[in-house]
N, C-alpha and C positions, 0 to 999 in steps of 0.2 A: 198670314202675311198679306199686306196690301197688294193689290194687283197692279202691274205696271201698265202704263199706257203712253201714247205719244203726247207731245205737247211741251216737253222741256225745251228751254232755250239753248241754242248752241253757241259756240264761240263767235259765229258770224254776227250775232246780235250786237257785239261790241266793236266790230270792225268799221273803219271809216269807208266812205264811198257810197254810191247810189244803192247797191244791194243791201248793205247794212242799214242805211237810213230808211229804205223802204220797209224792211222788216220791223224796225223800231216803230215806224209810223203805224203799221198794221196792228202791232201789239197794243199801242196806245189807243188806237181806235177801238179795239176789241173791249178794253176796259171801259172806255167812254160809253160804248153801246150798252154794256151791262149796267153802268151807273144810271144812264137815262131810263132804262127799264125799271130799275129798282125805285128811282125817284118817282116815276109815273105811277107806280103801284101804291105810293103813299107810305112806304115802309120806313122812310127816314123821319117821319113825324115823331114828336115827343109823346111819351105815354105817361103823363103826369098822374093819372088815376092809379095806374099800376104801381108806380114808384112810391107815391105817398102812402098807399095802402101797405106796401111792403115795409117802408120805413117805420110807420106807426106800429105795425105788428111786431117788428124786431125790437123797437125800443120798449114796447110793452113786455115782450118776452124777456128782455134783458133785466128789466125792473122786477118781473115776476120771479126770476131765478134768485135774485138777492133777497126778496121777501121770503121765499122758501128757505133760503140759507139761514136767515135769521130765526125762523120758526123751528127749524130742525135742531139748531144748536150743536152741542157736542155729540154727534152721532155718525156712525159709518154710513148711514143713509145719505150723507152729504155727497157721496160719490155719484148719486143720481143727478142732483143739480150741477155737479161738475161736468158730467157728460152733456147735459142740456146746454150748459153755458158754452161748451166747445162748438156745438152746432150753431148757436146764435152768433157767436163771434165769427165763425166761418161765413155766415150770411152777411155780417157787417164787412168782412173782407171783400166779398163780392160786390157789395154796394160801393165800397171805396173804389174798387176797380171800375165800376160803371161810371161813377162820378169823374174819375180821372180821365176816362175816355169821352167825357161830355155827353153821356147818354141820357142823363136825368133831366137837366134843365137847359134852357136855351142860352142862359147867361154863362159865360166862361167862368166868372168869379163865383157864381153859385155852385157850379160843378166843382171847381177847385177847392172851395172851402168846405163843401159837404164831404168831399173825399178826404180832406185833411181831418175833419171832425170824426168821420167814421173810422179812419185809420188810427188816429192818435188817441182820442178820448174813449173809444170803444174797444179797439183791438190792441192798443198800446204800441203801434208801429209807426215808423216814420214815413209819411206820405212822400216827402221829397226824395228820400233814398229810393223807395220803390218805384217812383215815377221815372226817375232817370234810368234805372235798370230796365224797366218794362218798355220804355220808348225805344231803347236800343234793340230789344228783342223784336218788336213789331217792325222796325225798319229792315232788319235782316234776319228773319227766322232761320235757325239751323245753319247759319253761315259761320264758318270757322274764323275766329279772331274778331268777330263783330257781335255775335249773339252771346250775351253773358250767361244765358241759360245752359249753354253747352261748353262753357269755359272749363278748363281743367281744374279739378278740386279733389274732394274725397273720392268722387266717382269719375270714371273716364267715359265721356260720352262719345268720343271719336277715337279712331285708331291712333291718330297722332298724339292724343293725350296719354297713350300708354308708353310713349318713348321716354326712356330714362327712369321708369319705375323699377325699383328693386326691392328685394326683401319682402317685408310685410305688405307694403303698398301694392306690389305686383301680385302677391298671393291673394290679397283682398279683392283686387280687381277681377281676378279670374272667376269669382263667384259673386260679383257685385250685383248681378241681376236679382239673385235670390235675397240679397241683403238690402235691396233698394227700398222695399216697402217697410221693413222694420226700421230703416233709417229715417223714414218719414215721420216716425214718432218723435224724432228730435228736430223736425223741420220748424215747428212753432217756436221752439227755444232759439234755434239758429236765426230765425227772422227777427226776433227781439234783440238778440245780441248784435246783429248787423245794423239794426236801426239805431241802437244806442251808440255804437261805434261811429256811425255817420254823424249823428247829432253832436258828438263830442269831438269830432275830427276838425281839422282846419280847412277841409274842402268846402267849396261854396255850397250853401244850402239856403234856399229862400225861406224866410220866416223861421229861421233856426230857433229863436227863443220861444216862439209860439209852439212849435213842435215839441221842444224840450219841456215846456210847461204841460202840454197835453199828456205827453208820455209819463211825466213824473206823477201827475195827478192819477192817471189810470193805473200805472204799475205800483206806485206807492200805496194808493188806496186799496188796491187788490190784496197786496201782501199784508197790509195792516189789518184788513177785515178778516183774513184767514187766521192770523195769529191771535187776534182778539177773541174770536169765537171758538177756535179749535186748538187743541194741544198740538205741539210741533209735528208729531207723527201723522195725525189726521190731516193737518194743514198741508204737509208734503204730499200725502196721497191725493188730496183734492187737486193740488197744483199739478201733480204728475198726470192724473187722468185728463184734466182739462187741457193741459198743454200738449200732451201726446195725441189726443183725439183731434185737437185743433189742427196740428201739423198734418196728421193723416188725411183729414178731410180736404184741406187746401191742396196738399201735394197730390192726393189721389184725384183731384179735379184737373190739375195742371199737367200731370205726367202723361196722360194718354194723348195729348194734343199734338206733340211734335216728336217725342222720343221714338226712335225707330224709323222715322221718316228720312228721306234723303238728306245728306249733309252737303252743303254748298262749299266748294273750295274758296279760300280767302280771295283769290284773284278773279273769281267768276262774277259776271254781271248778268242778271236775269230781269226781264220785264216785270212790272209790279204784279200783274194778275197771276202769272205763273209762279213768281216768288212766294206769293201768299198761299196759293192753292196746292202746289206740289209738295210743300213742306208741312202741310197741316192735315190733321185727321179729325173727322167728325165721329161722334159717338151716338149710336142709335138709342132710342128710349122715349118715354112719354113724359108726363108732367112731373113725376117724381125725379126722374133723371135731370130734367131742366132745373128743378129747384136745388137738388143736391149738388149739382155742378155749377150753379150760378149762371147758366146759359153758355158756359164754356164748351159744352158738348157740340155747339155749332161753331167750331173753331174756324172753319173755312170762311163762313159768312162774316164772322167777327173780324177776321184779319182783312177781309176785303172792304168792310164797312165798319170800322171800329167805333164810330159814333152812333151806330144804329141801336135803338133801345132794345134791351134784352128780350122782351116778349115778341119782338118783330123778327128775330133771327129765325125762328121756326118757319114763319111765313115766307121768308126770303129763300129758304133752302131749296125748294123745288125750282125756283127761277134760276138760281145759281147753278144747280146741278144740271139742269137742262141746257143752260148756256155752255157749260164746260163740255158736255157731251157733243154739242154741235161743233165746237171748236177743237175737239180732240185734246182736251186738257184733262189729265187724270184727276178724278175726284175720289177721295178715299173716305170710306165710312165703314165702321165696324161696331161690334158690341163692346160694352165696357169690359167684360171679362176677356174678350178677344184682344182688346187693346193692351190690357195688362200683360197678357202672355207675350205679345209682340215686344213690349218694353223689356220684360225679363229676359227673353231670348236674345234680343239685340244687345243689351248690356253685357250679358255673359259672353257673347261672341266677340264683342269689342275687347273684353277683358282677356280672352284667350288669344287675341292678336289676329282675328280674322280681318282680312282686308276688304272682303265683299260681304258684309253681314246682311245685306238685303239687296233685292233686285230693284233698281230704280231707273227711271228714264234719264235722269241727269247723268248717271254714271255711264249709261250707254252712249249718250251724246258725246261725253268727254272722251271716251275710248275711240269713238269715230274720228 
């Protein structure tokens, strides 16, 4: 479990008067000091060489998968390209994420349209739907009623989400931690369904017809290619392997970042630095972990500086970690397997109705 430390904001942060104002000013000053240090280190500069190399490599790999698909023809060996395609599509998902955060180019339009192309034409997902959801998450990570990533659904991420659950839903939730990773095999399909629903809905969506065209070309062409080359059974197997592994790779990269970290009550306000650091968890690892998780293993640094280029996050980590230590702000980092154990245990405890499933500084401040 992550260790607890001091540094969570108390309710006095939101109170009027000189004392409250002074504390707010100090917290704002702390983040400003960190920002100046990061900027002076040059870590907010663009990394065009890195991103162009990655983009070209992934486009080449994407094309290579379909060339191999065509050569293999009607064969069960097609499950190998299906698995490789899942890996490549996960990388396009990470590229779409980076573009949405303006990490790749200096131009806002270049970032927006690159993210829309990566999401729509390569992964078959709606950029507009995902962007709206992800922005709300970054604004209020792990805050009840504000972060859509912990909203009640199939899984109960907070004790309050257990209220009113009966029958199968309640029984399911009691062991939801063990079922979390098997459910990720359906995450890719769920993302596609949610994207299609958003594009077809009456909700406002920028460039709706462009997104609809991208998704139709990608998904329609994909299914057509499978059915033209493979009989229905093998086509379904290819689709299942690719979609299941795609969901597992994406979900397995996002799950360790916040699940099992402190939950912020809906009426609580916390300064920006502590809001991002206390609710986030980093994952230790080397270059392979960085690639497999798309840089999301540096979740603390990413939340503090969302427009920082992915390869610079590793370099920013020691600066942020030392800064947090000096200011007594809890900085959480663990192994990938350790984080998965935390997620499973936490979800099971929530499902069993535990009211204190983890020790956290925020909870201690609230009790006080």
